[in-house]
C-alpha positions as CSV (number, residue, x, y, z in Angstrom):
1,M,-10.0,-27.3,-10.9
2,T,-10.0,-30.5,-9.0
3,N,-12.6,-31.5,-6.4
4,P,-11.6,-30.5,-2.8
5,A,-11.3,-33.1,-0.1
6,Q,-14.7,-33.6,1.6
7,G,-15.0,-33.5,5.3
8,Q,-17.9,-34.6,7.5
9,G,-21.3,-34.1,6.0
10,G,-19.8,-33.2,2.5
11,T,-18.2,-30.0,3.8
12,A,-15.0,-29.2,2.0
13,R,-12.2,-29.0,4.6
14,V,-8.5,-28.4,4.4
15,G,-6.9,-28.9,7.8
16,D,-8.9,-27.0,10.3
17,I,-10.5,-24.7,7.7
18,R,-14.0,-25.2,6.3
19,A,-13.6,-24.0,2.7
20,D,-17.2,-23.2,2.2
21,G,-17.3,-21.1,5.4
22,L,-14.1,-19.2,4.2
23,A,-15.6,-18.8,0.7
24,E,-18.8,-17.3,2.1
25,G,-16.8,-15.1,4.5
26,I,-14.7,-13.7,1.6
27,A,-17.8,-13.2,-0.6
28,R,-19.6,-11.4,2.3
29,L,-16.6,-9.2,2.9
30,R,-16.4,-8.4,-0.9
31,R,-20.1,-7.5,-1.0
32,A,-19.8,-5.4,2.1
33,L,-16.8,-3.6,0.8
34,R,-18.4,-3.0,-2.5
35,R,-21.5,-1.6,-0.8
36,G,-19.4,0.5,1.6
37,A,-17.4,2.0,-1.3
38,R,-20.6,2.8,-3.2
39,V,-21.9,4.7,-0.2
40,A,-18.6,6.5,0.4
41,S,-18.3,7.4,-3.3
42,P,-21.8,7.9,-4.7
43,G,-20.5,9.8,-7.7
44,N,-18.6,6.9,-9.1
45,S,-20.7,5.7,-12.0
46,L,-18.4,2.8,-13.1
47,A,-19.6,-0.8,-12.5
48,V,-17.4,-3.2,-10.6
49,A,-16.8,-5.1,-13.8
50,Q,-15.5,-1.9,-15.5
51,L,-13.2,-1.2,-12.6
52,E,-11.9,-4.8,-12.6
53,L,-11.2,-4.5,-16.3
54,L,-9.4,-1.2,-15.8
55,S,-7.4,-2.7,-13.0
56,A,-6.3,-5.6,-15.2
57,L,-5.3,-3.1,-17.9
58,A,-3.3,-1.2,-15.4
59,E,-1.4,-4.4,-14.5
60,H,-1.1,-5.6,-18.1
61,P,-0.8,-2.7,-20.6
62,G,-1.1,-3.6,-24.2
63,V,-3.2,-6.7,-23.5
64,R,-5.5,-7.9,-26.3
65,P,-9.2,-8.2,-25.7
66,G,-9.2,-12.0,-26.0
67,Q,-6.4,-12.3,-23.5
68,L,-8.3,-10.0,-21.2
69,A,-11.4,-12.1,-21.5
70,R,-9.5,-15.2,-20.5
71,Q,-7.7,-13.5,-17.7
72,L,-10.9,-12.1,-16.2
73,H,-13.0,-15.2,-17.1
74,M,-15.5,-13.1,-19.0
75,R,-17.2,-13.7,-22.3
76,P,-15.4,-12.0,-25.2
77,N,-18.6,-10.1,-26.0
78,T,-18.8,-8.8,-22.4
79,V,-15.3,-7.6,-22.6
80,T,-16.0,-5.9,-26.0
81,T,-19.0,-4.1,-24.5
82,I,-17.1,-2.9,-21.5
83,V,-14.1,-1.9,-23.6
84,N,-16.4,0.1,-26.0
85,A,-18.0,1.9,-23.0
86,L,-14.7,2.7,-21.4
87,T,-13.1,3.8,-24.7
88,A,-16.0,6.2,-25.2
89,Q,-15.4,7.6,-21.7
90,G,-11.7,8.1,-22.6
91,M,-10.5,5.5,-20.0
92,I,-9.0,3.0,-22.5
93,S,-7.1,3.6,-25.7
94,R,-6.8,1.1,-28.6
95,S,-3.8,0.6,-30.8
96,T,-2.7,-1.8,-33.5
97,P,0.6,-3.6,-33.0
98,A,3.3,-3.3,-35.6
99,G,3.1,-6.2,-38.0
100,D,-0.5,-7.2,-37.3
101,R,-3.1,-4.7,-38.3
102,R,-5.9,-7.1,-37.5
103,A,-5.0,-7.2,-33.8
104,I,-6.0,-4.6,-31.1
105,E,-4.0,-3.8,-28.0
106,L,-5.6,-2.0,-25.1
107,T,-4.0,0.5,-22.8
108,I,-5.4,2.3,-19.8
109,T,-5.4,6.1,-20.1
110,G,-4.7,8.7,-17.5
111,A,-8.4,9.0,-16.8
112,G,-8.7,5.3,-16.4
113,Q,-5.7,5.3,-14.0
114,Q,-7.4,8.0,-12.0
115,A,-10.6,6.0,-11.8
116,V,-8.7,2.9,-10.6
117,H,-6.7,4.9,-8.0
118,A,-9.9,6.6,-6.7
119,W,-11.6,3.3,-6.3
120,Q,-8.6,1.8,-4.5
121,A,-8.4,4.9,-2.2
122,T,-12.1,4.6,-1.5
123,N,-11.8,0.9,-0.6
124,A,-8.8,1.6,1.6
125,A,-10.7,4.4,3.4
126,V,-13.7,2.2,4.0
127,L,-11.5,-0.6,5.3
128,H,-9.5,1.8,7.5
129,L,-12.7,3.1,9.1
130,A,-14.2,-0.4,9.5
131,L,-10.9,-1.7,11.0
132,S,-10.9,1.2,13.5
133,T,-14.2,-0.2,15.0
134,L,-12.6,-3.6,15.7
135,S,-10.8,-4.6,18.8
136,A,-7.0,-4.6,18.9
137,P,-6.9,-8.4,19.0
138,Q,-9.2,-8.7,16.0
139,R,-7.0,-6.2,14.1
140,R,-3.8,-8.2,15.0
141,V,-5.4,-11.4,13.7
142,L,-6.4,-9.7,10.4
143,A,-2.9,-8.2,10.1
144,A,-1.3,-11.7,10.7
145,A,-3.7,-13.2,8.1
146,A,-3.0,-10.7,5.3
147,P,0.0,-12.7,3.9
148,A,-1.9,-15.9,4.0
149,L,-4.9,-14.3,2.2
150,E,-2.5,-12.9,-0.5
151,A,-1.1,-16.4,-0.9
152,L,-4.6,-17.8,-1.1
153,A,-5.5,-15.4,-3.8
154,E,-2.4,-16.3,-5.8
155,A,-3.2,-20.0,-5.4
156,V,-6.7,-19.5,-6.7
157,D,-5.4,-17.5,-9.6
158,R,-2.9,-20.3,-10.4
159,L,-5.6,-22.9,-10.3
160,A,-7.9,-20.8,-12.5
161,D,-5.1,-20.2,-15.0
162,S,-4.2,-23.9,-15.2
163,S,-7.7,-25.3,-15.1
164,G,-8.8,-24.5,-18.6
165,T,-12.4,-25.6,-18.8
166,D,-12.4,-27.8,-15.6
167,T,-15.0,-26.8,-13.0
168,V,-15.3,-27.2,-9.2
169,S,-18.0,-29.5,-8.0
């Protein structure tokens, strides 16, 4: 990724937005949501990395482990470890594609789909409850920002997909 424009004092700015403040706000929200979901669903024994991998498989059935590692920006050995654990739990199935017996394709199973849906439902319930504690004007601002946040996520994904080994400084 390329270096962002620097504002006063070295703070990355785009228009009226402080990128570092937005990044910290998103990170804080993600941590809070993860914590809230863990409290709401204490019986869920899957790690966030496992749930993210299952979610990626739900979106891309038949993906190969190397492709999954690149997509999730994980080390191949980390993906292998997670895949092995989830396969042992019956959440992922492996198959060999016709014509290439050396390759492995991964597919999420019904149990894996249930785990993803349960995690998404828990996150939605936590957000619903948290949103109900906010004022109506705050909820309207968040509702209006949802499309922009989705577009921001897509832009970050595009940058990550096109950056190869470049890093942000």
